[in-house]
C-alpha positions in Angstrom: 42.6 3.4 24.1 40.4 1.9 26.7 39.9 -1.9 26.8 37.2 -3.5 28.9 36.3 -7.1 29.6 33.3 -8.7 31.2 33.4 -11.6 33.7 36.3 -10.0 35.4 36.2 -12.1 38.6 35.8 -15.4 36.8 38.6 -17.9 36.0 39.0 -16.6 32.4 38.8 -13.0 33.4 41.4 -13.3 36.1 43.9 -14.8 33.6 43.0 -12.2 31.0 43.7 -9.3 33.4 47.3 -10.5 33.8 47.7 -11.0 30.1 46.5 -7.5 29.4 48.8 -6.0 32.0 51.7 -7.7 30.3 50.8 -5.7 27.1 49.4 -2.4 28.2 49.1 -0.1 31.2 46.6 -0.7 33.9 45.2 2.8 33.1 44.0 1.5 29.7 42.0 -1.4 31.3 38.5 -1.6 32.7 37.3 -4.7 34.5 33.5 -5.3 34.4 32.2 -7.4 37.2 28.9 -8.5 38.5 30.2 -8.0 42.1 32.9 -5.4 42.1 33.7 -6.2 45.8 35.2 -9.5 44.6 37.6 -7.7 42.3 39.9 -6.1 44.9 42.8 -8.0 43.5 42.3 -6.2 40.2 42.1 -2.8 41.9 45.3 -3.6 43.7 46.9 -3.9 40.3 45.7 -0.5 39.2 42.8 -1.7 37.1 39.5 0.3 37.2 36.6 -1.9 38.2 33.0 -1.1 37.2 29.8 -2.9 38.2 28.3 -4.9 35.3 25.5 -7.3 35.7 24.2 -9.0 32.6 20.8 -9.3 34.2 20.5 -5.6 34.9 20.5 -4.0 31.4 20.0 -0.4 32.7 23.5 -0.4 34.3 25.4 -1.7 31.2 25.5 1.3 28.9 26.9 3.7 31.6 29.5 1.1 32.5 30.8 1.1 29.0 31.3 4.9 28.7 34.6 5.7 27.2 35.4 2.1 26.2 37.0 1.6 22.8 37.4 -2.2 22.8 35.3 -4.8 24.7 35.7 -8.5 25.3 32.3 -10.1 26.0 33.1 -13.3 27.9 30.2 -15.6 27.4 27.9 -15.9 30.4 28.0 -19.1 32.5 24.2 -19.4 32.9 23.3 -21.9 30.1 19.8 -21.1 28.9 20.1 -17.4 29.8 22.9 -16.4 27.7 21.0 -15.1 24.7 19.1 -12.3 26.5 22.2 -11.5 28.6 24.5 -11.2 25.6 21.8 -9.3 23.6 21.7 -6.7 26.5 25.5 -6.3 26.4 25.6 -5.9 22.6 22.8 -3.3 22.7 24.7 -1.4 25.4 27.9 -1.6 23.4 26.1 -0.1 20.5 24.6 2.7 22.6 28.0 3.5 24.2 29.6 3.7 20.8 32.1 0.9 21.4 34.1 0.5 18.2 35.3 -3.1 18.6 33.9 -6.1 20.4 35.5 -9.6 20.7 33.4 -12.5 21.9 34.4 -15.9 23.4 32.4 -18.3 21.3 32.9 -22.0 20.7 35.1 -23.9 18.3 33.4 -24.1 14.9 30.2 -22.9 16.5 28.6 -22.4 13.1 28.6 -26.1 12.3 28.1 -27.6 15.8 24.8 -29.3 16.4 25.1 -31.7 19.3 27.1 -29.9 22.0 24.7 -28.2 24.4 26.4 -24.8 24.3 26.2 -24.4 20.5 22.8 -22.8 20.0 23.4 -19.9 22.4 26.8 -19.2 20.8 25.2 -19.3 17.3 22.5 -16.9 18.4 25.1 -14.5 19.9 27.2 -14.6 16.8 24.1 -13.7 14.7 23.4 -10.7 17.0 27.0 -9.6 16.6 26.9 -9.9 12.9 24.0 -7.4 12.9 25.8 -4.9 15.2 27.3 -1.7 13.9 30.8 -2.2 15.5 33.7 -4.4 14.3 33.7 -7.9 15.7 36.2 -10.6 16.4 34.9 -14.1 17.2 37.2 -16.0 19.5 35.9 -19.5 18.9 37.6 -21.2 21.9 38.2 -24.9 22.0 36.8 -26.8 25.0 38.7 -25.9 28.1 41.2 -28.6 29.1 40.3 -27.7 32.7 36.9 -29.2 32.1 38.4 -32.6 32.4 40.1 -32.0 35.8 37.4 -33.7 37.9 37.3 -36.7 35.4 41.0 -37.1 35.7 41.0 -36.9 39.5 38.2 -39.4 39.7 40.1 -41.8 37.4 43.1 -41.6 39.7 40.9 -42.2 42.8 38.8 -45.1 41.4 41.2 -46.6 38.9 38.7 -46.2 36.1 38.3 -43.6 33.4 34.7 -43.4 32.3 33.4 -41.9 29.1 31.4 -42.5 25.9 33.5 -40.7 23.4 34.3 -43.6 21.1 37.3 -42.7 19.0 36.4 -39.0 18.9 39.2 -36.5 19.2 39.4 -33.4 21.4 41.3 -30.2 20.6 41.1 -28.9 24.2 43.0 -25.8 25.3 43.9 -24.5 28.8 42.3 -21.2 29.7 45.7 -19.4 29.9 46.5 -20.0 26.3 43.1 -18.6 25.3 43.4 -15.7 27.6 46.7 -14.9 26.0 45.1 -15.0 22.6 42.3 -12.7 23.7 44.8 -10.2 25.1 46.7 -10.1 21.9 43.6 -9.5 19.8 42.4 -6.7 22.2 45.7 -4.9 22.4 46.7 -5.1 18.7 47.8 -1.8 17.2 44.9 -2.0 14.8 41.8 -4.0 15.8 41.2 -6.9 13.4 37.7 -8.1 12.8 38.0 -11.8 12.2 36.9 -15.3 13.2 39.6 -17.2 15.1 39.2 -21.0 15.5 41.3 -21.4 18.7 42.3 -25.0 19.4 45.3 -27.0 20.5 48.1 -28.0 18.2 47.4 -31.6 18.9 44.1 -33.3 19.5 43.6 -36.4 21.7 41.3 -39.3 22.4 40.0 -40.7 25.7 42.5 -43.6 25.2 45.3 -41.0 25.0 44.1 -39.4 28.2 43.9 -42.7 29.9 47.6 -43.4 29.0 48.6 -39.9 30.2 46.9 -40.4 33.6 48.5 -43.7 34.1 52.0 -42.4 33.3 51.5 -39.3 35.5 50.0 -41.2 38.5 52.1 -44.3 38.2 48.8 -46.3 38.5 47.1 -48.7 36.2 43.9 -47.0 35.0 41.2 -49.0 33.3 39.5 -47.3 30.3 35.7 -47.8 30.4 34.6 -46.3 27.1 31.0 -47.3 26.9 27.8 -46.5 25.0 25.9 -43.3 25.7 23.0 -45.2 27.3 25.4 -47.1 29.6 27.3 -44.0 30.5 24.2 -42.2 31.5 23.0 -45.2 33.6 26.4 -45.4 35.4 26.3 -41.6 36.2 22.7 -41.7 37.5 23.4 -44.8 39.6 26.4 -43.0 41.2 24.2 -40.1 42.2 25.0 -37.6 39.5 21.9 -35.3 39.0 20.0 -36.1 35.8 20.6 -32.7 34.2 24.3 -33.0 34.8 24.4 -36.6 33.6 22.6 -35.5 30.4 25.1 -32.7 29.9 28.1 -34.9 30.4 26.8 -37.7 28.1 25.8 -35.1 25.5 29.3 -33.6 25.5 30.8 -37.1 24.9 28.3 -37.6 22.1 29.6 -34.3 20.6 33.2 -35.5 21.0 32.3 -38.8 19.3 30.8 -36.8 16.4 34.0 -34.7 16.0 32.6 -31.4 17.3 35.4 -30.8 19.8 38.2 -31.4 17.3 39.8 -28.9 15.0 41.0 -30.7 11.9 43.1 -27.8 10.8 44.9 -26.6 13.9 47.6 -23.9 14.1 45.6 -20.6 14.4 46.0 -20.4 18.1 49.7 -21.1 18.3 50.3 -18.7 15.4 48.4 -16.0 17.2 50.2 -16.4 20.5 53.6 -17.1 19.0 54.4 -20.4 20.7 53.0 -24.0 20.8 49.8 -24.6 22.8 50.2 -26.2 26.2 50.3 -30.0 25.9 47.6 -32.1 27.6 50.3 -34.0 29.5 51.6 -30.7 31.1 48.1 -29.9 32.4 47.3 -33.3 33.7 50.5 -33.5 35.7 49.4 -30.4 37.7 46.2 -32.3 38.8 48.0 -35.4 40.1 
């Protein structure tokens, strides 16, 4: 059985490689990378590396030759993901891949505010129409996405946001990579939809307390309106597009789109509790 995964040189792909190696031989793994030259660390571990550029559709089908199971790690280019993902799905069909897993977004089918939702919804629709078996790995928001916010709070003494009382079921990439590896290496591939979130959700106020305890500093929580949040970001020099993305994400949090109200799927799949927020924050301070 040959297992391939895209985005091999990215942060998630790098973690996934190690999780796969813990469960199967390197001979069974194919790493697909836009720039294979950057994947020397994977070759050193015995993993075959193939060139795979989402924006060059003609190269995709040959790269999937002999692949039985594929993990499509969602592209990082927001606004370009749909044609990129469509090209991969078409090529997986042409290469007769039997099983495809996809890193989607937590409760993507009901999300309407978070900026990444439409492209995940479109990709899920394309996958539903494909001839192969599909597993949707609906990943919670990466805990690592808050690293710069935490470090800024330690530096300035203020934690800025506009999430209200919204809760976040964020997960470190490593927990999600472990889940993906388990799904990909299962004795029998299981088509399913997995809502992968942390065991415990948290609020901006919770994060503020954790930062204070970990840093030993008094951190002021500045949980403002969306309009004020955007104004503060723009005044501090944040580009308008990024400011809109950050404020929009906080609006989604306030509306409950980053919370899993029925957690436990991820910890059950990986066989242990998810990594607590406190543990991750401590590594940043």
